[in-house]
Phi, psi and omega in degrees: 000318179298321181296316180298316179299318181296320180295315179299316179299317180296319179296321178296315179299316180296320179297319179297315182292324181293322184279345183290144178257133184256123175256138177222156175228136186213122170273114186274006175046085175055052174280101184223211184302317184294311182291318182292335178283345179271100186298320180296315179296314181298320178296323177294316177299317180297321178295322178295314183291333182295345176284346183258142172277323173233124180240130182251117192243143173234159169069053167269122195233042181254115180297331180278352179056041174259326185304316181298327180285330174297314180294319179300315179296317180297320180295318181281346170290326178283322184248055186300313186284340179227077189289157175267155163258154177236128174243115189251133178281169168292166177282135184229154179145144183286333184255189178291341177276102184244159183226164173233152172258160175222143161250117169261133181222120175262090190300328183294336179248336181281328183068020178230153182230132177285120184248347179198145177203152178191158169274139176301130181280092190272067183299323182274003176059051177282333190238143168298317179227104181304142180298151176256124192242126180230134177252131185244147173251133174280114189285335177228078184303140180247211186287345181293332184085000179280123179248326178222155173201162183233134176252130173251107183274124186230150166224095186282144179294127186308310185279001176233017189300319182297311181293320179295325177293319174301321182286351174297338176294332176290322179295319178295317177303314180297320179296317179299315179297322181286337188229059183299335183298332180284347186244333179278339181267011180240183181293342178260126179281165179301313182296322179293320180297316179297318180292326182285338179272078188286128173260128184077049184294156174227175181296338179256359179217076184268150174293145181217054183283113178233107181227169174271004177250101183297140174240125178247131170251120186227147173138203181267101181273345191049044193259048179193177176054231188286346186271317174227113184292164177299326179296313179292325175300321178297319178294318178299318181292315189271341184234289192294327177232040180295339181266005177249146172271128177273101186284330174251113182258176187293345177291340181260113181270125191253352173277157187298328177282353176058053178239341185219157177252080181279322187268141187218162169226116174253137180227129171251114182147102185298320181297319180295312182298318181295335181276352179289135179294126181305138177066012176272351183274096185201194176263167171254115185274076182294329177300321178290318182301318184260007177062044185268150166285168178299319180298318179294318180296318179294338174293333175281304179190155173271010175238150167266148173294149171247155186202167167207158177248145183220143173253106181286000000 
């Protein structure tokens, strides 16, 4: 009887893991002409990304815009039967050093479809690199109740990371205005959503955005160590982003040397958060997987990918 129970339990666990969709975010640290020309390195990056059904990428740095397509081709050589789509942002940055963001989506396994995307129109110049925003539709909604969600892909400027993170409330405000249908058709009205998304929050006026449309902020926040102090992190948690769940916490070190938690995932949306597989929110230790020395690992990136699994 115990053996039968164990087999049934194992099958249930396997079924849960098979159905789960894996989201990842990875700062590729100046993935440009030099790195993309290195076939071995590019193949390793593609193998890392192939573990994700949806991959959110930062720091593509090729002025000729060839590098992202080299990586895209390498990724689909690995995943021939279940290809990815690539959605590439425009090049962004205040200086001559510009970057691009990417959304990679393997629709056959992710069960989600990108239905809208744009770069935040940063007229007031709040950001070194304006966020790249994509809205996805869950093509086969399950028990979670999540039908649509939006990812805001960010690479915050290190010495301005705290202020740029505060200014993400402006990006959310802009998104609500651009997409009233996601807020007027739910229990939260458009006006209530705008009022709940407090810009310039205080201890007596905290944001309390609760909607049926999940918003995810993912990427390289530079949100730890010398860039955002523990004191400021505490303020962000308790006041400025009190209505978001911090899916990657300080116990998870996201730089390759594993000393700081630069990369983060913030999620606003209770249904989405509840559908995340417990303990799946962590890093991908690619140096261990591929038996790399620290020097070899840093050749790939000075960041580890971060990820979570979800059952829609």
